[in-house]
N, C-alpha and C positions, 0 to 999 in steps of 0.2 A: 469475213467482215473486216479483215485487217486493212483493206485498201479503201474503205469508205471515206476516210479523211482526205485521202488523196484525190478522190473524185469530187469532193466538195471544194477542195482547193483549185482543181482544174476548172470546175464550173464557175467559180468566182473570177478567176483569170480570164476565162473565155468570155464571160458576160462583160467584164471590163473592156476587153479588146473590141467586142462588138459595139459597145456603146461609144467608145472613143472613135472608132472608125465612122460610125454613123454621124457623130457630131462633126467630125472633120469634113465629111462629104456634104452635109447640108450647109455647113459654113461656107465652103467653097462655092457651092451652088447659089446660095443667096448673094454672095459677094459678086459673082459674075453677073447675076441678074440685075442687081442694083447698079453696077457699072454700066451694063447695057442700057438701062433705063435712063441713066444720066447722059449717055452719049446720044441716044435717039428717043426722046420722050414720047414721040408718036407711036412707038412700038411697045409702050409699057404694058398695054393690056395683053398682047400676045406673049411677052416675056413673063408676066405674072402667071399666066395660065400654064405655060411650059415649066415654070419653077415649081408650081404647086404639084403638077403631075409628077415631076421628078422626085420631089421631097416625099411624096406619098409612096413612091416605089422604094425609095431608100428606107423609109420607116417600115414598110412591109417586109423587106429583106432583114431589117434589124429585129423585128419581132419573131420571124421565123428562125433566126439564128439563136435568139435567146431561148426559144422553146426547145430547140434541139439541144442546146447547152444544158438546160435544166433537166431534160429527159435523161440525158447521158449521166448526170450527176446523181439522180435518184434511182438509177438502175442497179439491181442487186449485183454484187460482185460475183464473178464467175469462180467456181471452185477449181483449184488446181488438181489435176489427176495425180495420184501417187502421194498426195500429202505435201511433200517438201520437194524442193528443188535438188537435183543431184549434186553431191559434194564432189569437187575435183580431188583426185588423189595426188599426192606429191610424186614427182618424177622419180625419187629415190625408191619408193615402194614398188613402182612399176618395173624397175630394173632388177629387183631382188627376186621376182618371180621368174 
């Protein structure tokens, strides 16, 4: 159970990165759609539909990534076989043998 805090920290960082990425993606998507509507107002209906579909796909990916992040955070830590990590012996002790 000694690595449980690190898994929570990793989940928090992962969730933050996912949300930042989704926000940037949707912001760029909306910016491009609004710019396209301003240049060609007659295509605004088609652009709006494409923007909503793309935003829904981005949101779906975001929710999937958040679920995976929190599943990994709440997973029980794996036990290390042998109890402890092997300790490196000093070079002088190896030469004495």
